[in-house]
N, C-alpha and C positions, 0 to 999 in steps of 0.2 A: 687169438687166446694165448695166454701165458703157458709155455711148457715148465710145469712145475719141477720135473726132473732137472732141467738147466738151471732153473732158480736156485734149488737145494745144492747143486754141484757148486754154483758160484757163491755160496753163502760162506762168508769168513767168520770163523769163530774164535773167539780168544778166551783163554783161561787166566783169570786174575786172583789176585786175593783182597779179599776185601777188609776195610779198617777193622771189622769185627773180628777178624781171625778167619771167616769162612772162605771158602775157595769157590769160585763161580765161573760159569761159562756165560758168554754172552755173544751177540752179533758184534762184530768189529765196528766201532763207531757209536754204538749205543750203549747207554746207562743201565738199563734193565736186565739183570741175568735172567737167562732161560732156566739155568739149573744152578742151585747152590748146595755146597756139601759143608757141612759141621761137624768136624771131627772131635769127640770127647777128648779131654786132657789125659784119660787113661789110654785112650788108643795111640795119641800122640806120643806119650811117654813109651809105649811099647814098641814103636817104630824107629826107635834109635835115628831120629832125624829125616825118616823117609815119609813123613805124613804128606808132604807136597806130592809125590810120587803116586801115593794113593789116592789122593783127591783126583789127581789127573786121571788115573786110570778109570776111576768112577765115573767122571765127567764125560770122557771119551765114550765109555759105554753107553751112558745116557743119551748123549748126542747121536751115535748109531742107531739106537733103538728108536729115537724120534725120527730120524731119517726114513729109516725102513717101514715104519707104520704110515708116515706121511705118504711115502710112494705107493704102498700098498691102498692106501684110501683114494689117492688120486687114479690108480689103476681100476678101482672098483667102481668109480664114479664115470668112467668113459663108457660110451655105448661099446657093445660088442662089434667086432670087425665082421663085415658081411663074408658069408661062406661062398666060395667061388667053386662051382662043380665043373 
């Protein structure tokens, strides 16, 4: 049986900028993004050159939430540990 926690801990994610101007997070070595962020021009203009930092923060928060939900799901699907009296 695969230990999902170890697999999640070993997954390397990278943040990239797509040709469309969107920012994305994907598994290293894969093409398909897991999460994409598209900031409007209005938001970009208001960030004084910090739009990449905002996109990074959003993507990292999304990845953290995905990881936590995945771990919760894996734990919920495991049979309960026997009670020893």
